[in-house]
PLY file of the C-alpha trace (Angstrom):
ply
format ascii 1.0
element vertex 108
property float x
property float y
property float z
element edge 107
property int vertex1
property int vertex2
end_header
-15.04 12.80 0.67
-11.69 14.14 -0.46
-9.82 16.58 1.73
-7.58 17.70 -1.13
-8.94 20.17 -3.64
-6.82 20.51 -6.75
-9.57 20.91 -9.32
-9.49 24.69 -9.61
-7.03 27.13 -11.09
-6.33 28.63 -7.66
-4.02 25.80 -6.63
-4.23 22.92 -4.23
-5.66 23.06 -0.74
-5.95 20.55 2.07
-7.49 20.58 5.51
-4.96 20.55 8.32
-6.36 17.28 9.69
-5.65 15.51 6.37
-2.19 16.91 5.67
-0.46 13.52 5.75
-2.38 12.52 2.60
-0.25 14.95 0.63
2.71 12.66 1.06
1.12 9.28 0.26
3.26 8.81 -2.85
6.38 10.54 -1.52
9.70 8.82 -0.86
11.65 9.86 2.23
14.03 11.26 3.41
13.28 14.74 2.04
14.72 18.13 2.78
12.59 21.22 3.35
13.72 22.53 -0.05
12.59 19.31 -1.77
9.19 19.45 -0.04
8.71 23.06 -1.06
9.76 22.38 -4.67
6.80 20.02 -4.94
4.22 21.40 -2.49
4.97 25.11 -1.81
1.70 26.18 -3.45
-0.48 23.90 -1.29
-2.78 25.85 0.97
-3.28 24.36 4.46
-6.82 25.28 5.51
-8.34 25.41 8.96
-11.33 27.21 10.45
-11.44 30.84 9.32
-7.86 30.92 7.97
-5.27 29.24 5.79
-1.54 29.36 5.10
0.64 28.03 2.33
2.82 25.06 3.16
5.81 27.30 2.50
4.68 29.72 5.22
4.10 26.87 7.66
7.49 25.22 7.06
9.40 28.50 7.37
9.13 28.07 11.14
10.83 24.65 11.08
13.99 25.83 9.36
15.75 23.82 6.70
15.64 20.25 7.84
15.70 16.72 6.53
12.57 14.72 7.26
13.27 11.01 7.61
9.59 9.99 7.46
6.11 11.21 6.68
5.42 11.38 10.42
8.35 13.76 10.98
7.18 16.04 8.18
3.59 15.98 9.39
4.72 16.87 12.91
6.75 19.80 11.56
3.66 21.04 9.71
1.38 20.65 12.73
3.94 22.49 14.87
4.14 25.26 12.29
0.46 26.09 11.84
-1.22 28.81 13.84
-2.39 27.97 17.35
-6.06 28.09 16.45
-5.57 25.61 13.60
-5.63 22.56 15.83
-8.22 23.56 18.42
-8.69 25.95 21.26
-5.47 26.72 23.14
-5.16 24.92 26.49
-8.49 23.14 25.99
-8.97 19.55 27.04
-12.13 17.49 26.95
-10.63 15.01 29.41
-12.01 16.58 32.56
-10.20 18.02 35.54
-6.48 18.14 35.88
-5.05 15.03 37.56
-3.23 17.38 39.92
-6.39 18.87 41.41
-6.67 18.36 45.17
-10.40 18.92 45.41
-11.87 16.60 48.12
-14.90 15.77 45.98
-12.71 14.68 43.09
-10.51 12.60 45.40
-13.59 10.75 46.71
-14.73 9.60 43.29
-14.45 5.93 42.54
-14.68 4.15 39.23
0 1
1 2
2 3
3 4
4 5
5 6
6 7
7 8
8 9
9 10
10 11
11 12
12 13
13 14
14 15
15 16
16 17
17 18
18 19
19 20
20 21
21 22
22 23
23 24
24 25
25 26
26 27
27 28
28 29
29 30
30 31
31 32
32 33
33 34
34 35
35 36
36 37
37 38
38 39
39 40
40 41
41 42
42 43
43 44
44 45
45 46
46 47
47 48
48 49
49 50
50 51
51 52
52 53
53 54
54 55
55 56
56 57
57 58
58 59
59 60
60 61
61 62
62 63
63 64
64 65
65 66
66 67
67 68
68 69
69 70
70 71
71 72
72 73
73 74
74 75
75 76
76 77
77 78
78 79
79 80
80 81
81 82
82 83
83 84
84 85
85 86
86 87
87 88
88 89
89 90
90 91
91 92
92 93
93 94
94 95
95 96
96 97
97 98
98 99
99 100
100 101
101 102
102 103
103 104
104 105
105 106
106 107
């Protein structure tokens, strides 16, 4: 299943979790201006909302990205809070700093 939809006239869209696929054939380093020249119209989609890549990268300023990982991190840092899950949610259980006696008595 493809996460990139560029078949319609509306433009290209990609799910936030698959954003790195945009840059599979891209050579780095790239500046923000170079990224936007190629991908400004790409819509980053996530549950109930979406933003253009241009809107997302406006928060990172004008930078040079040395690698795909750096660019992907800038994008993930620039999307709305609800794009990557519930704020402050963890499925890893209690905080390791809890001092609850029951938790302290657990053994593995």
